[in-house]
N, C-alpha and C positions, 0 to 999 in steps of 0.2 A: 342849331333849335332843335329842341327835342318835340314832339307830337304835342302835347302841352309844354304850352311857353308862356315869360311873362311876356306880355309888351312895350314895356321900357327896354329887358334885356337885345329884343329885337332889334331894337331902331338900330344897338351897336352893330351893325351885321350890317346892317343895310337897308335893312323894312321901317316904311314908311307911315305914320299917322292914315296916311289915307289907304292905299295897303289894307292897313287891318280891318279897319276903318268900312272896309268892301265885304259887304256883307254874303256877296259871290265867292268866296275865297275863304273868311272862315267865321269862327266862328269866337263871339264873346260866351266865357264860360263866369267866371268873376274879374270885377275890377285889377285889366290891365293883365289878368288870364286869358291867353285865346290855345283856339287849336284851329286846323285847318277845317273847314264846314263839309271837305268829300266824307271823312273821318265819320265814324262812326260813334257818337255820344254815348255813354257807358259809368256806370258805377266807380271805375275802376281807372277814369280818364279825373272822371270830376272827383275826386278824391288826390288824386295829384296837381289837379289845378287848387285844391283847397288848401293842399298845403304849400304852393307858390304864392299861392295869393297871401298869404301868413308871413313872406317871405323866407321862407322855408325853418320855420322857428317855431309853429304848432304839431303840437306832436298829434296824431290821427288813431284818434281815437272812439269809439261807437260800433255803430254796423261796418261802417264802410275798412274798421281795422276789425270786425269778427273774421270779415269776405275777403280780407287781405291776409287773416291767418286759417282762410280755407273754407267758412261754412257758410254753405249749400244758406238758400230761400234768401237771398238778402236782397230785398226792393230795388234793384237798377236808381231808380230816380230818390234815396231817401236822400236827407241829408247829411255833409259829412260835417263831426262831430270835431272835434280843435279846443287841445290843452290851450288854447292863446285867452290873452283879458285883452279884449276888446268890445268894446261893450255895442256894438255895431254891423253886427257881421251880414256881408249883402246875404238876401234868397239863396240860400239852397245850403249855406254856409250855419252851425250853431254854432259859438263860443263856451267855452265850464273854463272859470277863471279861479278851479280848482286847483291846488297843491298837491306835485309830483314827484318823488326823487329820480334821481338814476335810475335806477337796479328797473323804476316802471317802463322803463325806454327801448324798444331794438332799432334794431334799423331793417325795414323792408326798402326792397328796391330802393333804397340813397335816402326815403324817408323813414325821418321817426315815426314809430308806430307803438302805441299802449301794446307793454306783453298782453297774451291772453288774457291773464288773469286779472292786470289794471281793466284790458275791454272789460270782461266779465264786470268785474268791478263795476267801471262805469253805465255797465247799459241795467244793469238791475238796482241803482238809482232812479236812474234819468228815464226810461218809459218805462209803460203802465203797464202793470201784473202779465198780465198776459203775452201783449210782446216783447215785455220779457223772456218768461222762461222761455218762451220758442228762442229765439234768438240765443239765446243760455242754452239750448239745447243743443241746437244747431254747431254751435261752438267746443261745447262738451263733444258731441259725436265725431269733429273733425278733429277737437286736439286733444281728447282722454280727460279738459277740464274735473278737478270735484270741488264740490266743496269748500275742503280744507285748503287750494290751493289759492281762495281767493281770503279765505280765515286772515291772513296777516294784515294786511291791505285793511280788515273789518276795525282789529286791532290799532291799526298806524293810525289813519283816520277817525278816531273815535265820533270824534264833533262833527265831520262832515253831513250832511242833507242827504236825507230820505236814507238813512239805514238802515231800519225798521224796512223798509218794500226791497233792501236790497237784500235781508236775512227772508223775506218770506219766499223770493225771488231765485234766490243761492238753490236755499233750502230743498220747496218743490222741479229744480236741473234735474231732468234725466236725459243721457246722450246718447239713451238705447230708440228716441223719436228718430220716427225717418221721414218727418214730412210737420211743419204747424199742424197740420190739420190731427194729427195724433198728438199733438201737444193743449190741443183744444178740447181734444176728444177726452185727453189722463185732467184736466184741469176739469172736464163737466164731472165725471165720476170725481175725484179727493169732492169739489165746491157741495157735493151731492148728500157727504155724507159716508161716503163707500169708504172702508180701508186704501192705501196709496196703492193701486196697483204696478203691481213689477213689470216690466218691457219687457223685450224680446224674450220670448220663453219659451224654451228647445223641447219638444214633447219627439218623443222614442221611437221608435220603434223595436218590432218581439225580436231585431238586433241591437237595438241598442243604438241603435244609427238615429239622431236629428234628422228628421226632415218633415217640421215645418217651427217656425219664430214664431211664437205668436203676437201679436204687437201688443197689446199690455190684457193684466188680467190678475184674477188670483188665485193660484198654481193647486193653493189649500182643499180650493173646493172645486177646480175643475173650470172656471166661469172664464173665461175670450170677450175681450171684445177690439173687434178690427174695426179701421176704416179701411175703406177699400178703395183708391183715385182712381178717375175716368182709365188709366189705359186700360186695366181691372177686365173694362165690358166690351173695347175698342179693337183688344190683340189678342183672336179667335187661341190665337197657341195659349196666352196666360190666363184668359178665360178656362179653358178647358184644367188648365193645370190648378187652376183656384179650386175646379169641382173637387177632382179627384183627392187635392190634400185635403178637404174640408170633408171628404167622408174618411176621410181615416181618421184626421182627428175626435169625430165621431164614434168611429170607433175607440176610439182611449177616455169612452166616457166624455169627455167635455161638451161643453154648454157655452155654446159661440150665438156672437151677435155678432154678429156683419152691419158696418155706417157704413154712409154712402153720402152724396154729396150733399142732397136733396132733404134728407135726414137733420131736424130739428129738437134741441134736449129734450119735448114733449113726445117725439118718438122714440128716440133714445130708451130717455129713463123708465116707463115702464117694463120697456124688454128688459133693464138689467134688473129691475124690480123682481122681478116672474121668474130670473133663472136663480137669485135669493132665494125667492121664492121655494122653489122648489128643493132647491140644495138643502134648506132648513129645511122642510117638513120629510125630504130624505133623510135625513142626519135622525131627526123626533123621534122619526119612526124604525 
């Protein structure tokens, strides 16, 4: 038996149903799928369990597949998506009876998993826009995924549900985002009507060395918007570096808007508007 196993197969090895039902020893993940209770639950083990529940026939897609491809920031309690024709999946599993081809699937850890492009295709169709773009950003950051990699699937499955939603999410995808909050911030700016910001903008010193990469902004007007996570305030060395870095950014004539976790859209957007007004005023003058 592996860490996650089918109870019906464990019976062949001498394990009894009474042992499997002993809650002190085993935890049931899904019908007929178990793992030792001493083993900590994780998205990976849930993914293995969902695949076993399908009797090893339902390819893994969606967020679970994205994590298998190396994407970060996937909720460990996210449901597992399977390309599997079953209308009554147990809680924790979502099934999609969508058509797929052999080339849409690859093997990871002995399991059938949607390719990077197919994973993006499914997340872009089934997740809400904000969540879809955040997960696509993370997948692109981990794998180098680009819009043109998903385009052949869009052409191949023209009649599929939610293609328009997918096109929107893929168009907004940007592997330069380094956290879901950065994705949220970028979408806030786009939805407010600003030109789409560039991500990871290098700022060079007098010797031509990039001493900073700004989260996002508009290089032609030198306006930067950055999200500071909690570690920036709790790590003393990080805080000192941030202060010095910001001074150097200002010295290069950048207007810099720092966003923190407590900021809301009505805190952020007026500051961005003032920066644009300042630039427009200086250009018109």
